C-alpha positions in Angstrom: -5.9 -6.9 -11.8 -7.4 -3.7 -12.5 -10.9 -5.2 -12.5 -10.0 -6.1 -8.9 -9.2 -2.6 -7.8 -12.4 -1.2 -9.6 -14.5 -3.8 -7.6 -13.0 -2.8 -4.4 -13.9 1.0 -5.0 -17.5 -0.3 -5.9 -17.6 -2.0 -2.6 -17.1 1.5 -0.8 -19.1 3.5 -3.3 -21.5 5.2 -0.6 -18.4 6.2 1.4 -16.4 7.5 -1.8 -19.3 8.8 -4.1 -18.6 12.6 -3.1 -15.2 12.4 -5.0 -15.4 13.1 -8.6 -12.0 11.6 -9.3 -10.1 8.9 -7.3 -6.7 7.2 -7.8 -6.5 3.7 -6.3 -3.0 2.3 -5.2 -3.3 -1.4 -4.4 -0.1 -2.2 -2.5 0.3 -6.1 -2.8 3.2 -8.5 -2.1 4.8 -8.4 -5.4 3.1 -5.4 -7.3 1.6 -2.0 -6.8 -1.3 -1.7 -9.0 -2.6 1.8 -9.9 -5.9 3.1 -11.7 -7.9 6.2 -11.7 -11.6 6.5 -11.9 -13.6 9.5 -12.9 -17.3 9.4 -11.6 -16.6 5.7 -10.9 -15.6 5.0 -14.8 -12.3 3.4 -15.1 -9.8 5.6 -16.9 -7.9 2.7 -18.6 -5.0 5.1 -19.7 -4.2 5.4 -16.0 -3.8 1.8 -15.1 -0.2 0.7 -14.4 1.6 -2.1 -12.3 4.7 -1.3 -10.5 7.1 -4.0 -9.1 7.3 -2.3 -5.8 5.2 -4.7 -3.6 5.9 -5.3 0.1 8.2 -8.1 -0.8 10.7 -5.4 -1.7 10.5 -3.9 1.7 10.6 -7.2 3.5 13.9 -8.3 1.6 15.7 -5.1 2.2 14.9 -5.3 6.0 15.9 -9.1 6.2 19.1 -8.3 4.1 20.2 -5.3 6.4 19.3 -7.4 9.5 21.2 -10.5 8.2 24.5 -8.5 8.1 24.1 -8.2 12.0 23.1 -12.1 12.2 19.6 -11.5 12.8 17.3 -13.6 11.0 13.5 -12.8 10.9 10.7 -14.6 9.1 8.1 -12.6 7.0 6.0 -12.9 9.9 8.4 -11.4 12.4 9.1 -8.7 10.0 5.4 -7.9 9.9 5.4 -7.7 13.6 8.5 -5.4 13.7 6.9 -3.1 11.2 3.9 -2.9 13.5 6.2 -2.2 16.5 5.9 -5.7 18.2 9.6 -6.9 18.4 10.4 -9.4 21.0 14.0 -10.0 19.9 16.9 -9.4 22.2 18.3 -6.8 19.6 15.1 -4.9 19.7 16.5 -1.4 19.3 18.7 -2.3 16.2 15.7 -4.1 14.6 13.6 -1.1 15.3 16.1 1.3 13.9 16.6 -0.7 10.7 12.8 -1.3 10.3 11.8 2.3 10.8 14.5 3.7 8.4 13.9 1.0 5.6 10.2 1.3 5.8 10.4 5.2 5.6 12.9 4.8 2.6 10.5 2.2 1.0 7.5 4.7 1.4 9.4 7.7 0.0 10.5 5.5 -3.2 6.8 4.3 -3.6 5.4 7.6 -3.4 8.2 9.1 -5.8 7.4 6.4 -8.3 3.7 7.2 -8.1 4.5 11.0 -8.8 6.9 10.0 -11.6 3.8 8.1 -13.2 2.1 11.5 -13.2 -0.2 11.1 -10.2 -0.7 14.2 -7.9 -1.2 12.4 -4.5 -3.0 15.6 -3.3 -6.0 14.8 -5.1 -8.2 12.1 -3.5 -6.2 8.8 -3.2 -7.5 5.4 -1.9 -4.9 2.9 -0.8 -5.9 -0.9 -0.7 -4.2 -4.2 0.0 -2.4 -5.7 2.8 0.5 -3.5 2.1 -1.7 -0.6 2.6 -3.0 -1.8 5.9 0.6 -2.4 7.2 1.9 1.0 6.1 -1.4 3.0 7.0 0.2 5.5 9.4 2.8 6.4 6.8 0.2 6.6 4.0 -1.8 9.4 6.0 0.9 12.1 5.8 0.0 15.6 5.3 1.1 15.6 1.5 -1.0 12.8 0.6 -4.9 13.2 0.3 -5.6 9.8 1.6 -9.4 9.5 1.7 -9.5 5.7 2.5 -7.5 2.8 3.1 -9.2 -0.4 2.3 -8.5 -3.8 3.8 -6.8 -6.7 2.0 -10.0 -8.2 1.4 -11.8 -5.1 -0.4 -11.2 -6.6 -3.8 -13.1 -9.9 -2.9 -15.7 -7.8 -1.0 -16.3 -5.5 -4.2 -16.7 -8.6 -6.4 -19.4 -10.0 -4.0 -21.3 -6.8 -4.3 -21.0 -6.6 -8.0 -22.2 -10.1 -8.4 -24.9 -9.7 -6.3 
């Protein structure tokens, strides 16, 4: 899994080469994978995987809404996070989604800090979760230098393999 993250960074080498040290946070469905590179060399001691993928966020949103008899599929939760709600209980859903997403992001960022990451140093976020949470990952106290799309790993492998 860490080779994937390294490959994703390599794909964007020209855009990121000015940074001596970069931490990559790959937010997937089940895990959040972390690695740091110095001069584009992987620091193996920095590699970690947290079980805090976006499935955690989705489950919390769905569980909270279920208490109000609102049943949303994963696709509809994605829409709600993106502000595209077509349900008759739009205001309630929006309130739950905004609060739960803020809580999830705070927990995630705190977990990263607890792992010893200084998010004021250059940080790259990748994966579908990063795309979904992009606006929240560009806050003032995080030095987000790039948000790579969910295909960055595969694109990086293609570049590395020629």
